[in-house]
C-alpha positions in Angstrom: -12.9 6.3 14.6 -13.0 4.3 17.9 -10.7 1.5 18.8 -11.6 0.9 22.5 -9.9 -2.2 23.7 -8.8 -3.1 20.2 -6.3 -6.0 20.1 -2.8 -5.4 18.6 -1.2 -7.6 16.0 1.9 -9.7 16.8 3.1 -9.3 13.2 4.5 -5.7 13.5 8.3 -5.5 13.5 10.3 -2.4 14.4 13.3 -2.2 12.0 13.8 1.6 12.4 17.5 2.2 12.3 18.3 -1.2 10.7 19.4 -1.6 7.1 17.8 -4.9 6.0 19.1 -6.4 2.8 18.8 -5.6 -0.8 18.3 -7.7 -3.9 17.8 -6.7 -7.5 15.0 -4.7 -9.0 13.3 -1.5 -7.8 11.3 -0.9 -4.6 8.2 0.6 -6.0 4.9 -0.8 -4.5 3.7 -3.2 -7.2 7.0 -4.2 -8.6 8.1 -3.9 -12.3 11.6 -3.2 -13.6 13.2 -0.5 -15.6 12.4 3.2 -16.1 9.5 4.3 -18.2 7.0 7.1 -18.4 5.2 5.7 -15.4 8.3 5.8 -13.2 9.2 9.2 -14.4 5.7 10.5 -13.4 6.2 8.9 -9.9 9.5 10.6 -9.6 8.1 14.0 -10.4 5.2 13.5 -8.0 7.5 12.3 -5.2 9.7 15.3 -5.8 6.7 17.6 -5.3 5.3 15.7 -2.2 8.5 15.1 -0.4 10.6 18.1 -1.6 13.5 16.0 -3.0 15.2 16.0 -6.3 13.3 13.7 -8.8 16.6 12.5 -10.1 17.2 10.9 -6.7 14.0 8.9 -7.1 15.0 7.9 -10.6 18.3 6.7 -9.3 16.5 4.5 -6.7 14.2 3.1 -9.4 17.0 2.3 -11.8 19.0 0.4 -9.2 19.1 -3.1 -10.6 20.9 -4.4 -7.7 24.5 -5.3 -7.2 24.1 -8.3 -5.1 23.5 -8.2 -1.4 24.4 -5.5 1.0 25.6 -6.4 4.5 22.7 -7.3 6.8 23.0 -5.2 9.9 19.8 -6.4 11.4 20.1 -8.9 14.3 19.5 -12.6 13.6 16.0 -13.8 14.1 12.8 -11.8 14.2 13.0 -8.0 14.6 11.8 -6.5 17.9 8.2 -5.3 18.4 7.7 -1.6 18.7 8.1 0.0 22.1 5.0 0.0 24.3 4.8 3.7 24.5 4.8 4.4 20.8 1.2 5.6 20.1 1.5 5.6 16.3 3.0 2.1 16.2 0.2 0.9 18.5 -2.4 2.4 16.1 -0.8 0.7 13.1 -0.7 -2.6 15.0 -4.4 -2.3 15.9 -5.3 -1.6 12.3 -3.2 -4.6 11.1 -4.9 -6.8 13.7 -8.3 -5.7 12.3 -7.2 -6.7 8.8 -6.1 -10.1 10.1 -9.5 -10.8 11.6 -11.4 -9.6 8.5 -9.3 -11.5 5.9 -9.0 -14.7 8.0 -12.8 -14.8 8.0 -13.2 -13.9 4.3 -10.7 -16.5 3.2 -12.4 -19.1 5.4 -15.7 -18.4 3.7 -14.1 -19.6 0.4 -12.4 -22.6 2.0 -9.0 -20.9 2.0 -6.4 -20.1 4.7 -5.2 -16.6 5.2 -1.5 -16.0 6.1 -1.2 -12.5 7.4 1.8 -10.3 6.3 4.6 -8.9 8.5 4.4 -5.1 8.8 7.7 -3.5 9.2 8.2 0.0 10.6 11.3 1.5 8.9 12.9 4.9 8.9 14.4 6.5 5.8 15.5 3.5 3.9 15.3 -0.3 4.3 16.4 -3.2 2.1 13.6 -5.6 1.0 13.4 -8.5 -1.4 11.9 -6.1 -4.0 14.8 -3.6 -3.7 15.8 -0.7 -1.5 12.6 0.7 0.0 12.7 4.5 0.6 10.4 6.7 2.7 9.9 8.9 -0.4 8.0 6.1 -2.0 5.4 6.1 0.6 4.1 2.9 2.2 4.5 -0.2 0.0 4.0 -3.9 -0.3 6.7 -6.3 -1.4 5.3 -9.5 -2.9 8.7 -11.2 -2.9 8.9 -11.3 0.9 5.2 -10.8 1.7 6.0 -7.7 3.8 4.2 -4.3 4.2 6.5 -1.4 4.8 5.8 2.0 6.2 7.8 4.9 7.5 5.5 6.5 9.9 6.6 10.0 8.8 4.3 9.4 5.8 1.4 10.2 8.0 2.6 13.8 8.3 2.7 14.0 4.5 -0.7 12.5 4.3 -2.1 15.2 6.6 0.0 18.2 5.7 0.6 17.9 1.9 -2.1 15.6 0.8 -4.9 17.2 2.9 -6.0 13.9 4.3 -6.2 14.2 8.1 -8.0 11.8 10.4 -7.4 8.3 11.9 -9.4 6.5 9.2 -7.4 8.0 6.4 -4.3 6.6 8.1 -6.0 3.2 8.6 -7.0 3.2 4.9 -3.3 3.4 3.9 -2.5 0.2 5.9 -5.7 -1.6 4.6 -4.7 -0.8 1.0 -1.2 -2.2 1.4 -2.6 -5.3 3.1 -5.0 -5.7 0.2 -1.9 -6.2 -2.0 -0.9 -9.0 0.2 -4.4 -10.5 -0.2 -4.0 -10.2 -4.0 -0.6 -12.0 -3.7 -2.2 -14.8 -1.7 -5.0 -15.1 -4.3 -2.5 -15.4 -7.1 -3.4 -12.1 -8.6 0.2 -10.7 -8.5 1.6 -13.8 -10.3 -1.0 -13.6 -13.1 -0.4 -9.9 -13.6 3.4 -10.3 -13.8 2.9 -13.0 -16.4 0.7 -10.7 -18.4 3.1 -7.8 -18.1 5.9 -9.9 -19.6 3.8 -10.3 -22.8 2.6 -6.7 -23.0 3.8 -3.2 -23.8 4.6 -0.5 -21.3 1.1 1.0 -21.8 -0.5 -2.3 -21.2 1.7 -2.8 -18.1 0.5 0.5 -16.7 -3.1 -0.4 -17.4 -2.7 -3.6 -15.5 -1.1 -1.7 -12.6 -4.2 0.5 -12.5 -6.5 -2.6 -12.2 -4.3 -4.0 -9.4 -4.5 -0.8 -7.4 -8.2 -0.3 -7.9 -8.9 -3.9 -6.7 -6.7 -3.1 -3.6 -8.9 0.0 -3.0 -12.0 -2.1 -3.3 -10.5 -4.7 -0.9 -9.8 -1.8 1.5 -13.5 -0.9 1.3 -14.4 -4.5 2.1 -12.2 -4.4 5.2 -13.8 -1.1 6.3 -17.3 -2.7 6.0 -16.5 -6.0 7.7 -14.3 -4.6 10.4 -17.2 -3.1 12.2 -18.9 -6.4 12.8 -16.1 -8.8 13.5 -13.6 -6.9 15.7 -14.3 -5.8 19.3 -14.0 -2.1 20.1 -13.7 -1.1 16.5 -16.3 1.4 15.4 -16.5 3.9 12.6 -17.8 7.3 13.4 -19.4 10.1 11.4 -16.9 11.4 8.8 -14.7 8.4 8.8 -15.7 7.0 5.4 -15.5 10.5 4.0 -11.9 10.7 5.3 -11.1 7.4 3.6 -12.7 8.6 0.3 -10.8 11.8 0.5 -7.5 10.0 1.0 -8.3 7.8 -2.0 -9.1 10.9 -4.0 -6.0 12.8 -3.0 -3.7 10.0 -4.2 -5.4 9.5 -7.6 -2.9 9.7 -10.5 -4.7 12.6 -12.1 -4.7 14.7 -8.9 -1.1 13.9 -8.1 0.1 14.6 -11.6 -1.8 17.9 -11.8 -0.3 19.1 -8.6 3.1 17.6 -9.1 3.8 18.4 -12.7 1.1 20.7 -13.8 -0.5 18.3 -16.4 -2.2 14.9 -16.5 -0.9 12.1 -18.6 -3.5 9.3 -18.5 -1.4 6.7 -20.4 1.1 6.9 -17.5 -1.4 6.2 -14.8 -0.4 3.3 -12.6 -2.9 3.7 -9.7 -6.1 5.1 -11.3 -7.8 8.4 -11.3 -9.3 10.0 -8.2 -12.8 9.1 -9.3 -11.9 5.5 -10.0 -10.2 5.1 -6.6 -13.1 6.5 -4.8 -15.6 4.5 -6.8 -13.9 1.1 -6.2 -13.4 1.8 -2.5 -17.1 2.6 -2.2 -18.0 -0.6 -4.1 -16.1 -2.6 -1.5 -17.5 -0.7 1.4 -21.1 -0.9 0.2 -21.0 -4.7 -0.6 -18.5 -6.1 1.8 -17.9 -8.7 -0.9 -14.4 -9.4 -2.2 -16.0 -11.1 -5.3 -17.4 -7.7 -6.3 -13.8 -6.4 -6.6 -12.8 -8.1 -9.8 -11.4 -5.1 -11.7 -9.8 -7.4 -14.2 -13.2 -8.5 -15.7 -14.7 -5.0 -15.5 -14.9 -3.2 -18.8 -15.7 0.2 -17.2 -13.3 1.2 -14.4 
């Protein structure tokens, strides 16, 4: 994967070492409240991946908030990452590429794209969706429109999830930005309304469709990024690396490795095959309209 002369985004904020603020609810990527079988599965998986007590994760998830915590971050925008931080530069370049791609895609439909802020945090950081934790992996908070990542996740991606390579890292950012795209398109709001009327199993099924659409959008980004952004070029093996990353974080694969069994009704992200399939659809077509998982009978 080549990024020669690639521009960097101005929307990356370095909040490492800052606390942020916390409201109610849990900090898992798509949202949702309360503890059910899906959250328990996530806790078990996180315990395996990160080597921490699953009860700790459940404690985070059950935190319904107790008002605000003191904001220790400075007033105004957080600082940009330091110039010599290579990983932060990489993330900034990937984010810039998503900005160019989605600005163009939205314009084609007569819409205006508002890019997200991407916050680099360390360990724990308060968001409008709850207390974000590194053990949750990268996530998107629709309540504040922010993408959050502890860069230590990239070591986990490579060492424990067997997904090395720059493009696998880029896919992670593109997937979380895709949730921001969904939020701007009103998908998140419609899904939340449907969740309120459904059972836990139905809520999990909706979460799967949200995640698979985000995988498809990530594929759209990968396709379009090659033609609209200077210095950005995919090389042999890059797409395979992205597909491998999607496969490694399929619910069935994570559950099998984390808890020794697969519980399909608890899936919230989709199986490995589904995630790979929808990413490929987005990459092969480059068309966001082909990513409507909500009207697809066969995922």
